[in-house]
Chimera marker file (.cmm) of the C-alpha trace (Angstrom):
<marker_set name="trace">
<marker id="1" x="11.131" y="-1.377" z="9.154" r="1" g="1" b="0" radius="0.5"/>
<marker id="2" x="9.966" y="-3.564" z="6.271" r="1" g="1" b="0" radius="0.5"/>
<marker id="3" x="11.769" y="-1.333" z="3.809" r="1" g="1" b="0" radius="0.5"/>
<marker id="4" x="14.998" y="-1.425" z="5.799" r="1" g="1" b="0" radius="0.5"/>
<marker id="5" x="14.835" y="-5.215" z="6.127" r="1" g="1" b="0" radius="0.5"/>
<marker id="6" x="14.227" y="-5.663" z="2.412" r="1" g="1" b="0" radius="0.5"/>
<marker id="7" x="16.913" y="-3.121" z="1.482" r="1" g="1" b="0" radius="0.5"/>
<marker id="8" x="19.444" y="-4.864" z="3.719" r="1" g="1" b="0" radius="0.5"/>
<marker id="9" x="18.590" y="-8.251" z="2.218" r="1" g="1" b="0" radius="0.5"/>
<marker id="10" x="18.636" y="-7.021" z="-1.399" r="1" g="1" b="0" radius="0.5"/>
<marker id="11" x="21.307" y="-8.808" z="-3.399" r="1" g="1" b="0" radius="0.5"/>
<marker id="12" x="21.445" y="-6.541" z="-6.432" r="1" g="1" b="0" radius="0.5"/>
<marker id="13" x="20.861" y="-3.041" z="-7.682" r="1" g="1" b="0" radius="0.5"/>
<marker id="14" x="17.771" y="-4.332" z="-9.515" r="1" g="1" b="0" radius="0.5"/>
<marker id="15" x="16.333" y="-5.571" z="-6.211" r="1" g="1" b="0" radius="0.5"/>
<marker id="16" x="16.908" y="-2.170" z="-4.622" r="1" g="1" b="0" radius="0.5"/>
<marker id="17" x="15.269" y="-0.424" z="-7.558" r="1" g="1" b="0" radius="0.5"/>
<marker id="18" x="12.279" y="-2.747" z="-7.217" r="1" g="1" b="0" radius="0.5"/>
<marker id="19" x="12.025" y="-1.878" z="-3.522" r="1" g="1" b="0" radius="0.5"/>
<marker id="20" x="12.113" y="1.854" z="-4.284" r="1" g="1" b="0" radius="0.5"/>
<marker id="21" x="9.500" y="1.570" z="-7.022" r="1" g="1" b="0" radius="0.5"/>
<marker id="22" x="7.151" y="-0.572" z="-4.926" r="1" g="1" b="0" radius="0.5"/>
<marker id="23" x="7.389" y="1.714" z="-1.900" r="1" g="1" b="0" radius="0.5"/>
<marker id="24" x="7.238" y="4.850" z="-4.066" r="1" g="1" b="0" radius="0.5"/>
<marker id="25" x="4.050" y="3.796" z="-5.830" r="1" g="1" b="0" radius="0.5"/>
<marker id="26" x="2.554" y="2.773" z="-2.498" r="1" g="1" b="0" radius="0.5"/>
<marker id="27" x="3.440" y="6.117" z="-0.901" r="1" g="1" b="0" radius="0.5"/>
<marker id="28" x="1.837" y="8.051" z="-3.763" r="1" g="1" b="0" radius="0.5"/>
<marker id="29" x="-1.322" y="5.980" z="-3.581" r="1" g="1" b="0" radius="0.5"/>
<marker id="30" x="-1.452" y="6.317" z="0.204" r="1" g="1" b="0" radius="0.5"/>
<marker id="31" x="-1.164" y="10.084" z="-0.044" r="1" g="1" b="0" radius="0.5"/>
<marker id="32" x="-3.585" y="10.110" z="-2.975" r="1" g="1" b="0" radius="0.5"/>
<marker id="33" x="-6.332" y="8.435" z="-0.981" r="1" g="1" b="0" radius="0.5"/>
<marker id="34" x="-6.180" y="11.145" z="1.673" r="1" g="1" b="0" radius="0.5"/>
<marker id="35" x="-6.323" y="13.881" z="-0.954" r="1" g="1" b="0" radius="0.5"/>
<marker id="36" x="-9.258" y="12.316" z="-2.783" r="1" g="1" b="0" radius="0.5"/>
<marker id="37" x="-11.222" y="11.467" z="0.361" r="1" g="1" b="0" radius="0.5"/>
<marker id="38" x="-10.562" y="14.506" z="2.561" r="1" g="1" b="0" radius="0.5"/>
<marker id="39" x="-9.607" y="17.399" z="0.285" r="1" g="1" b="0" radius="0.5"/>
<marker id="40" x="-11.674" y="16.604" z="-2.805" r="1" g="1" b="0" radius="0.5"/>
<marker id="41" x="-14.455" y="15.129" z="-0.636" r="1" g="1" b="0" radius="0.5"/>
<marker id="42" x="-15.042" y="12.330" z="-3.129" r="1" g="1" b="0" radius="0.5"/>
<marker id="43" x="-15.444" y="9.098" z="-1.172" r="1" g="1" b="0" radius="0.5"/>
<marker id="44" x="-16.723" y="7.385" z="-4.326" r="1" g="1" b="0" radius="0.5"/>
<marker id="45" x="-13.444" y="8.055" z="-6.151" r="1" g="1" b="0" radius="0.5"/>
<marker id="46" x="-11.553" y="7.206" z="-2.978" r="1" g="1" b="0" radius="0.5"/>
<marker id="47" x="-12.974" y="3.651" z="-3.066" r="1" g="1" b="0" radius="0.5"/>
<marker id="48" x="-11.451" y="3.147" z="-6.502" r="1" g="1" b="0" radius="0.5"/>
<marker id="49" x="-8.162" y="4.664" z="-5.371" r="1" g="1" b="0" radius="0.5"/>
<marker id="50" x="-8.229" y="2.451" z="-2.278" r="1" g="1" b="0" radius="0.5"/>
<marker id="51" x="-8.428" y="-0.657" z="-4.455" r="1" g="1" b="0" radius="0.5"/>
<marker id="52" x="-5.234" y="0.501" z="-6.188" r="1" g="1" b="0" radius="0.5"/>
<marker id="53" x="-3.632" y="1.173" z="-2.798" r="1" g="1" b="0" radius="0.5"/>
<marker id="54" x="-4.629" y="-2.308" z="-1.602" r="1" g="1" b="0" radius="0.5"/>
<marker id="55" x="-3.119" y="-3.851" z="-4.730" r="1" g="1" b="0" radius="0.5"/>
<marker id="56" x="0.101" y="-1.901" z="-4.202" r="1" g="1" b="0" radius="0.5"/>
<marker id="57" x="0.384" y="-3.306" z="-0.675" r="1" g="1" b="0" radius="0.5"/>
<marker id="58" x="-0.214" y="-6.813" z="-2.001" r="1" g="1" b="0" radius="0.5"/>
<marker id="59" x="2.502" y="-6.170" z="-4.607" r="1" g="1" b="0" radius="0.5"/>
<marker id="60" x="4.838" y="-5.049" z="-1.829" r="1" g="1" b="0" radius="0.5"/>
<marker id="61" x="4.156" y="-8.200" z="0.170" r="1" g="1" b="0" radius="0.5"/>
<marker id="62" x="4.762" y="-10.448" z="-2.836" r="1" g="1" b="0" radius="0.5"/>
<marker id="63" x="7.662" y="-8.391" z="-4.196" r="1" g="1" b="0" radius="0.5"/>
<marker id="64" x="9.581" y="-8.306" z="-0.925" r="1" g="1" b="0" radius="0.5"/>
<marker id="65" x="8.977" y="-11.929" z="0.042" r="1" g="1" b="0" radius="0.5"/>
<marker id="66" x="11.866" y="-13.244" z="-2.037" r="1" g="1" b="0" radius="0.5"/>
<marker id="67" x="14.252" y="-10.801" z="-0.386" r="1" g="1" b="0" radius="0.5"/>
<marker id="68" x="12.907" y="-10.859" z="3.166" r="1" g="1" b="0" radius="0.5"/>
<marker id="69" x="10.029" y="-12.892" z="4.529" r="1" g="1" b="0" radius="0.5"/>
<marker id="70" x="10.062" y="-10.753" z="7.673" r="1" g="1" b="0" radius="0.5"/>
<marker id="71" x="9.582" y="-7.589" z="5.585" r="1" g="1" b="0" radius="0.5"/>
<marker id="72" x="6.592" y="-9.157" z="3.855" r="1" g="1" b="0" radius="0.5"/>
<marker id="73" x="5.026" y="-10.285" z="7.118" r="1" g="1" b="0" radius="0.5"/>
<marker id="74" x="5.436" y="-6.818" z="8.625" r="1" g="1" b="0" radius="0.5"/>
<marker id="75" x="3.209" y="-5.412" z="5.866" r="1" g="1" b="0" radius="0.5"/>
<marker id="76" x="0.233" y="-7.648" z="6.677" r="1" g="1" b="0" radius="0.5"/>
<marker id="77" x="-1.142" y="-5.322" z="9.402" r="1" g="1" b="0" radius="0.5"/>
<marker id="78" x="-0.926" y="-2.442" z="6.911" r="1" g="1" b="0" radius="0.5"/>
<marker id="79" x="-2.954" y="-4.488" z="4.424" r="1" g="1" b="0" radius="0.5"/>
<marker id="80" x="-5.490" y="-5.298" z="7.146" r="1" g="1" b="0" radius="0.5"/>
<marker id="81" x="-5.775" y="-1.633" z="8.123" r="1" g="1" b="0" radius="0.5"/>
<marker id="82" x="-6.331" y="-0.533" z="4.530" r="1" g="1" b="0" radius="0.5"/>
<marker id="83" x="-8.925" y="-3.287" z="4.136" r="1" g="1" b="0" radius="0.5"/>
<marker id="84" x="-10.751" y="-1.922" z="7.200" r="1" g="1" b="0" radius="0.5"/>
<marker id="85" x="-10.484" y="1.629" z="5.842" r="1" g="1" b="0" radius="0.5"/>
<marker id="86" x="-11.919" y="0.347" z="2.562" r="1" g="1" b="0" radius="0.5"/>
<marker id="87" x="-14.928" y="-1.135" z="4.322" r="1" g="1" b="0" radius="0.5"/>
<marker id="88" x="-15.534" y="2.168" z="6.102" r="1" g="1" b="0" radius="0.5"/>
<marker id="89" x="-15.014" y="4.140" z="2.900" r="1" g="1" b="0" radius="0.5"/>
<marker id="90" x="-17.477" y="1.934" z="1.043" r="1" g="1" b="0" radius="0.5"/>
<marker id="91" x="-20.034" y="2.278" z="3.863" r="1" g="1" b="0" radius="0.5"/>
<marker id="92" x="-19.762" y="6.062" z="3.608" r="1" g="1" b="0" radius="0.5"/>
<marker id="93" x="-20.418" y="5.878" z="-0.125" r="1" g="1" b="0" radius="0.5"/>
<marker id="94" x="-23.446" y="3.642" z="0.466" r="1" g="1" b="0" radius="0.5"/>
<marker id="95" x="-24.853" y="5.928" z="3.160" r="1" g="1" b="0" radius="0.5"/>
<marker id="96" x="-24.552" y="9.001" z="0.952" r="1" g="1" b="0" radius="0.5"/>
<link id1="1" id2="2" r="1" g="1" b="0" radius="0.2"/>
<link id1="2" id2="3" r="1" g="1" b="0" radius="0.2"/>
<link id1="3" id2="4" r="1" g="1" b="0" radius="0.2"/>
<link id1="4" id2="5" r="1" g="1" b="0" radius="0.2"/>
<link id1="5" id2="6" r="1" g="1" b="0" radius="0.2"/>
<link id1="6" id2="7" r="1" g="1" b="0" radius="0.2"/>
<link id1="7" id2="8" r="1" g="1" b="0" radius="0.2"/>
<link id1="8" id2="9" r="1" g="1" b="0" radius="0.2"/>
<link id1="9" id2="10" r="1" g="1" b="0" radius="0.2"/>
<link id1="10" id2="11" r="1" g="1" b="0" radius="0.2"/>
<link id1="11" id2="12" r="1" g="1" b="0" radius="0.2"/>
<link id1="12" id2="13" r="1" g="1" b="0" radius="0.2"/>
<link id1="13" id2="14" r="1" g="1" b="0" radius="0.2"/>
<link id1="14" id2="15" r="1" g="1" b="0" radius="0.2"/>
<link id1="15" id2="16" r="1" g="1" b="0" radius="0.2"/>
<link id1="16" id2="17" r="1" g="1" b="0" radius="0.2"/>
<link id1="17" id2="18" r="1" g="1" b="0" radius="0.2"/>
<link id1="18" id2="19" r="1" g="1" b="0" radius="0.2"/>
<link id1="19" id2="20" r="1" g="1" b="0" radius="0.2"/>
<link id1="20" id2="21" r="1" g="1" b="0" radius="0.2"/>
<link id1="21" id2="22" r="1" g="1" b="0" radius="0.2"/>
<link id1="22" id2="23" r="1" g="1" b="0" radius="0.2"/>
<link id1="23" id2="24" r="1" g="1" b="0" radius="0.2"/>
<link id1="24" id2="25" r="1" g="1" b="0" radius="0.2"/>
<link id1="25" id2="26" r="1" g="1" b="0" radius="0.2"/>
<link id1="26" id2="27" r="1" g="1" b="0" radius="0.2"/>
<link id1="27" id2="28" r="1" g="1" b="0" radius="0.2"/>
<link id1="28" id2="29" r="1" g="1" b="0" radius="0.2"/>
<link id1="29" id2="30" r="1" g="1" b="0" radius="0.2"/>
<link id1="30" id2="31" r="1" g="1" b="0" radius="0.2"/>
<link id1="31" id2="32" r="1" g="1" b="0" radius="0.2"/>
<link id1="32" id2="33" r="1" g="1" b="0" radius="0.2"/>
<link id1="33" id2="34" r="1" g="1" b="0" radius="0.2"/>
<link id1="34" id2="35" r="1" g="1" b="0" radius="0.2"/>
<link id1="35" id2="36" r="1" g="1" b="0" radius="0.2"/>
<link id1="36" id2="37" r="1" g="1" b="0" radius="0.2"/>
<link id1="37" id2="38" r="1" g="1" b="0" radius="0.2"/>
<link id1="38" id2="39" r="1" g="1" b="0" radius="0.2"/>
<link id1="39" id2="40" r="1" g="1" b="0" radius="0.2"/>
<link id1="40" id2="41" r="1" g="1" b="0" radius="0.2"/>
<link id1="41" id2="42" r="1" g="1" b="0" radius="0.2"/>
<link id1="42" id2="43" r="1" g="1" b="0" radius="0.2"/>
<link id1="43" id2="44" r="1" g="1" b="0" radius="0.2"/>
<link id1="44" id2="45" r="1" g="1" b="0" radius="0.2"/>
<link id1="45" id2="46" r="1" g="1" b="0" radius="0.2"/>
<link id1="46" id2="47" r="1" g="1" b="0" radius="0.2"/>
<link id1="47" id2="48" r="1" g="1" b="0" radius="0.2"/>
<link id1="48" id2="49" r="1" g="1" b="0" radius="0.2"/>
<link id1="49" id2="50" r="1" g="1" b="0" radius="0.2"/>
<link id1="50" id2="51" r="1" g="1" b="0" radius="0.2"/>
<link id1="51" id2="52" r="1" g="1" b="0" radius="0.2"/>
<link id1="52" id2="53" r="1" g="1" b="0" radius="0.2"/>
<link id1="53" id2="54" r="1" g="1" b="0" radius="0.2"/>
<link id1="54" id2="55" r="1" g="1" b="0" radius="0.2"/>
<link id1="55" id2="56" r="1" g="1" b="0" radius="0.2"/>
<link id1="56" id2="57" r="1" g="1" b="0" radius="0.2"/>
<link id1="57" id2="58" r="1" g="1" b="0" radius="0.2"/>
<link id1="58" id2="59" r="1" g="1" b="0" radius="0.2"/>
<link id1="59" id2="60" r="1" g="1" b="0" radius="0.2"/>
<link id1="60" id2="61" r="1" g="1" b="0" radius="0.2"/>
<link id1="61" id2="62" r="1" g="1" b="0" radius="0.2"/>
<link id1="62" id2="63" r="1" g="1" b="0" radius="0.2"/>
<link id1="63" id2="64" r="1" g="1" b="0" radius="0.2"/>
<link id1="64" id2="65" r="1" g="1" b="0" radius="0.2"/>
<link id1="65" id2="66" r="1" g="1" b="0" radius="0.2"/>
<link id1="66" id2="67" r="1" g="1" b="0" radius="0.2"/>
<link id1="67" id2="68" r="1" g="1" b="0" radius="0.2"/>
<link id1="68" id2="69" r="1" g="1" b="0" radius="0.2"/>
<link id1="69" id2="70" r="1" g="1" b="0" radius="0.2"/>
<link id1="70" id2="71" r="1" g="1" b="0" radius="0.2"/>
<link id1="71" id2="72" r="1" g="1" b="0" radius="0.2"/>
<link id1="72" id2="73" r="1" g="1" b="0" radius="0.2"/>
<link id1="73" id2="74" r="1" g="1" b="0" radius="0.2"/>
<link id1="74" id2="75" r="1" g="1" b="0" radius="0.2"/>
<link id1="75" id2="76" r="1" g="1" b="0" radius="0.2"/>
<link id1="76" id2="77" r="1" g="1" b="0" radius="0.2"/>
<link id1="77" id2="78" r="1" g="1" b="0" radius="0.2"/>
<link id1="78" id2="79" r="1" g="1" b="0" radius="0.2"/>
<link id1="79" id2="80" r="1" g="1" b="0" radius="0.2"/>
<link id1="80" id2="81" r="1" g="1" b="0" radius="0.2"/>
<link id1="81" id2="82" r="1" g="1" b="0" radius="0.2"/>
<link id1="82" id2="83" r="1" g="1" b="0" radius="0.2"/>
<link id1="83" id2="84" r="1" g="1" b="0" radius="0.2"/>
<link id1="84" id2="85" r="1" g="1" b="0" radius="0.2"/>
<link id1="85" id2="86" r="1" g="1" b="0" radius="0.2"/>
<link id1="86" id2="87" r="1" g="1" b="0" radius="0.2"/>
<link id1="87" id2="88" r="1" g="1" b="0" radius="0.2"/>
<link id1="88" id2="89" r="1" g="1" b="0" radius="0.2"/>
<link id1="89" id2="90" r="1" g="1" b="0" radius="0.2"/>
<link id1="90" id2="91" r="1" g="1" b="0" radius="0.2"/>
<link id1="91" id2="92" r="1" g="1" b="0" radius="0.2"/>
<link id1="92" id2="93" r="1" g="1" b="0" radius="0.2"/>
<link id1="93" id2="94" r="1" g="1" b="0" radius="0.2"/>
<link id1="94" id2="95" r="1" g="1" b="0" radius="0.2"/>
<link id1="95" id2="96" r="1" g="1" b="0" radius="0.2"/>
</marker_set>
């Protein structure tokens, strides 16, 4: 929904490219965390990857704000969820 709102509010081709890049990078990092954590079974590497994922969500929030405040606000629960996942991921690293 955030992507659709931002896309609809985009005023230029450059804005739409920015939206695609921000969401594309975020999607790759989101998928990457699952691969690193579950398939490679490297929760230590996953913590580092999760920091990059968190930063990509923050970049989405900031990058979309100019186009659509609603789109930015819709991403806050995603950021909170990834923060929670990061805490759990870090706890797993500490326990192992």
